[in-house]
C-alpha positions as CSV (number, residue, x, y, z in Angstrom):
1,M,0.4,-0.1,-0.3
2,H,3.1,2.1,0.7
3,L,4.9,2.0,-2.1
4,L,1.6,2.4,-4.2
5,R,0.8,5.2,-2.4
6,S,4.9,6.5,-2.6
7,V,4.8,5.9,-6.8
8,G,0.7,7.9,-7.2
9,Y,2.6,10.5,-4.8
10,T,5.8,10.8,-7.6
11,A,4.3,10.5,-10.9
12,I,1.4,13.4,-9.7
13,L,4.2,15.8,-8.0
14,Y,6.4,15.3,-11.2
15,L,3.1,16.5,-13.2
16,I,3.0,20.1,-11.5
17,V,6.1,20.2,-10.9
18,V,6.4,19.9,-15.0
19,I,3.6,22.7,-16.1
20,A,5.2,24.7,-13.2
21,M,8.8,24.9,-15.2
22,R,6.5,25.4,-18.5
23,L,5.0,27.9,-16.5
24,L,8.0,29.8,-15.2
25,G,9.5,30.2,-18.9
26,K,11.8,28.1,-21.3
27,R,15.2,29.7,-20.0
28,H,17.7,27.3,-19.2
29,I,19.5,27.1,-15.8
30,G,22.2,29.6,-16.3
31,D,20.3,32.9,-18.1
32,M,18.0,32.2,-15.3
33,Q,17.5,35.8,-13.0
34,P,18.2,35.3,-9.2
35,S,14.3,35.5,-8.9
36,E,14.0,32.2,-11.3
37,F,16.5,30.4,-10.0
38,A,15.5,30.7,-6.5
39,V,12.1,29.5,-7.3
40,T,14.0,26.3,-9.4
41,I,15.0,25.2,-6.1
42,L,12.1,25.8,-3.8
43,L,9.5,24.0,-6.2
44,S,12.3,21.2,-6.3
45,E,12.7,21.0,-2.4
46,M,9.2,21.1,-1.7
47,A,8.2,18.4,-4.3
48,T,10.3,16.5,-1.4
49,I,7.3,16.9,1.6
50,P,4.9,14.0,0.3
51,L,7.7,11.2,-0.9
52,Q,10.4,11.6,1.9
53,D,6.6,10.8,4.5
54,P,4.2,8.9,2.4
55,E,1.9,9.1,5.7
56,Q,1.5,13.3,4.9
57,P,-0.9,14.2,2.5
58,L,-0.4,15.5,-0.7
59,L,-1.4,18.7,-0.6
60,N,1.4,19.4,1.6
61,G,3.4,18.4,-1.5
62,I,1.2,20.5,-4.1
63,I,-0.5,23.8,-2.5
64,P,3.3,25.9,-1.0
65,I,4.2,24.8,-5.0
66,L,0.8,26.7,-6.3
67,V,1.8,29.8,-3.6
68,L,5.4,29.9,-5.0
69,L,4.6,29.9,-8.4
70,A,1.4,32.1,-8.2
71,F,4.0,34.4,-6.1
72,E,6.6,34.2,-8.8
73,L,3.9,35.0,-12.1
74,S,2.8,38.2,-10.0
75,L,5.9,38.8,-9.7
76,S,7.4,38.6,-13.0
77,F,4.1,41.0,-14.0
78,G,5.8,43.5,-11.6
79,F,8.9,43.7,-13.0
80,I,7.3,44.8,-16.1
81,K,4.9,47.2,-14.7
82,N,7.5,48.5,-12.3
83,R,11.1,48.9,-13.5
84,R,12.2,50.2,-9.4
85,L,10.7,46.8,-8.4
86,W,12.2,45.1,-11.2
87,R,16.4,46.5,-9.9
88,L,15.5,45.5,-5.9
89,F,14.6,41.7,-6.3
90,E,17.3,41.4,-9.7
91,G,19.7,43.5,-9.6
92,K,21.6,45.6,-11.8
93,E,24.2,45.7,-15.2
94,T,27.3,46.3,-15.0
95,I,29.9,47.4,-17.0
96,L,32.8,45.9,-16.3
97,V,35.1,46.4,-19.8
98,R,34.3,49.7,-21.2
99,A,36.2,52.2,-23.8
100,G,38.9,48.9,-23.7
101,T,40.0,49.9,-19.8
102,V,39.0,47.4,-17.5
103,D,36.0,48.6,-14.4
104,E,38.4,47.2,-11.2
105,R,36.2,48.7,-9.0
106,A,32.8,46.7,-10.7
107,L,35.0,43.9,-11.5
108,R,35.4,44.0,-6.9
109,R,31.5,44.6,-6.1
110,N,30.5,42.1,-9.1
111,R,33.1,39.3,-7.5
112,V,34.4,38.4,-10.2
113,T,38.3,38.0,-10.7
114,L,40.0,38.9,-13.7
115,N,41.0,35.1,-15.0
116,E,37.1,35.6,-14.7
117,L,36.4,37.9,-17.0
118,F,39.1,36.6,-19.4
119,E,37.6,33.3,-19.6
120,M,33.7,35.3,-20.3
121,L,35.9,36.8,-22.9
122,R,37.6,34.0,-25.0
123,L,34.4,32.3,-24.8
124,Q,33.1,34.5,-27.0
125,G,36.0,34.8,-29.5
126,F,38.0,38.3,-27.6
127,T,41.1,38.0,-26.4
128,D,41.9,42.0,-26.8
129,L,40.9,44.7,-24.7
130,S,40.9,47.5,-26.6
131,Q,38.8,46.2,-29.4
132,L,36.2,46.0,-27.0
133,K,33.9,49.5,-26.8
134,Y,31.8,47.9,-23.9
135,A,31.7,43.9,-22.3
136,I,29.3,43.7,-19.1
137,F,28.4,41.6,-17.2
138,E,23.9,41.0,-16.5
139,T,22.4,40.0,-14.1
140,N,21.7,36.2,-15.0
141,G,26.0,36.2,-15.0
142,Q,26.4,36.3,-18.5
143,L,28.8,38.0,-20.3
144,S,27.5,40.7,-22.9
145,V,31.4,42.0,-25.0
146,I,30.5,44.6,-27.4
147,P,32.6,45.6,-29.8
148,Y,34.7,48.1,-32.0
149,E,32.5,48.9,-34.5
150,A,36.1,48.0,-37.0
151,H,36.6,45.3,-34.9
152,K,32.7,43.2,-35.5
153,P,33.1,40.5,-38.1
154,A,32.5,41.2,-41.6
155,T,28.3,40.7,-42.2
156,P,27.0,39.8,-46.2
157,A,25.6,43.2,-46.2
158,D,28.6,44.9,-45.2
159,L,30.6,43.6,-47.6
160,S,26.9,44.3,-50.3
161,V,27.1,40.7,-51.7
162,P,23.7,39.2,-52.2
163,V,22.5,36.5,-50.5
164,D,19.5,34.2,-49.9
165,E,17.4,33.7,-46.7
166,P,16.7,30.1,-46.5
167,G,14.0,30.7,-43.7
168,L,13.3,28.4,-40.8
169,P,14.0,24.3,-42.1
170,Q,10.9,22.0,-42.7
171,I,11.5,18.6,-41.3
172,L,9.6,15.8,-43.4
173,I,11.4,12.9,-42.3
174,S,12.6,11.7,-39.2
175,D,14.2,8.8,-38.4
176,G,12.8,6.8,-40.9
177,R,9.2,8.6,-40.7
178,V,8.1,10.3,-42.7
179,M,5.6,14.2,-41.5
180,P,3.2,13.7,-44.2
181,R,1.2,17.1,-42.1
182,K,4.4,19.1,-43.2
183,L,4.7,17.8,-46.4
184,D,1.2,18.6,-47.0
185,K,1.8,22.3,-45.5
186,A,5.3,23.0,-47.6
187,G,2.7,22.1,-50.8
188,L,4.7,18.8,-51.9
189,T,4.1,15.4,-52.7
190,D,4.6,12.4,-52.2
191,A,6.1,11.3,-55.4
192,W,8.0,14.6,-55.3
193,L,9.8,13.2,-52.3
194,Q,10.1,9.6,-53.1
195,A,11.7,11.3,-56.6
196,E,14.4,12.7,-53.8
197,L,15.1,10.1,-51.8
198,T,15.1,7.9,-55.6
199,S,18.2,10.8,-57.0
200,R,19.6,10.5,-53.5
201,G,19.9,6.4,-53.2
202,F,17.2,4.8,-51.3
203,K,14.5,3.1,-52.0
204,S,12.8,4.9,-48.7
205,A,12.2,6.8,-46.1
206,S,13.3,4.3,-43.5
207,E,17.0,4.8,-44.2
208,V,16.5,8.1,-44.5
209,F,17.3,10.0,-40.0
210,V,16.2,13.6,-40.9
211,L,15.3,15.2,-44.5
212,T,15.0,19.0,-44.0
213,R,13.9,21.3,-47.4
214,D,14.3,25.5,-46.2
215,E,11.9,28.3,-48.6
216,C,14.5,28.4,-50.8
217,G,14.3,25.1,-52.1
218,R,17.4,23.4,-50.7
219,V,17.3,19.4,-49.1
220,Y,19.8,17.7,-46.0
221,C,19.7,14.4,-46.3
222,V,21.5,12.0,-44.1
223,A,21.2,8.6,-44.2
224,K,19.6,7.0,-40.6
225,Q,22.7,4.5,-40.1
226,K,25.7,5.4,-42.4
227,G,25.7,9.1,-41.3
228,T,26.9,10.9,-44.6
229,P,24.8,14.3,-44.8
230,S,24.0,15.3,-48.3
231,T,23.1,18.9,-49.4
232,A,21.8,20.2,-52.2
């Protein structure tokens, strides 16, 4: 009886926590604001309350989760309306590098060492501070780097090179299965798909791991087992 109750509690709490996390948003752990990270930790702790003692009512775990979720969602709407409330809970972004010069006070205030600063810069492809106009330490712990215009990577627009906009590719075959709705949405037929497969040496869709087509008509195809891509 205790085993069945534990299994039932686990399944119910799992669903509630998953729904709560979906309502909170789709951020990764490293992208969360301080309040969101705190809520995530508390949710996991609250969900374990009924699991640690199956004799406790399930509501002892559900009610605190719902209250915390309601509080966080209300706070999120408050952040949208009131910037001061946002700064009170989430803090303020800080400029660590300005015009190629490191702000030592800002580093100490945010407890960031020079080694950590240079590591974050290297991860974004910068090693020379003189190339940077700003390096901003965001409230979620990420570093935003703004180089001088002369040190930004050249784009096709800078070189006046015309490029095609491929748009969003549609997955037409996934793990050997044809996606009929995606095929219809793209205005394509089974005959077209079979012709594409035949031109690449496939007898059927079951031999293909993934096949996509973008708005420019470019097709990307990977064999299911060999894993050798072929493009058109």
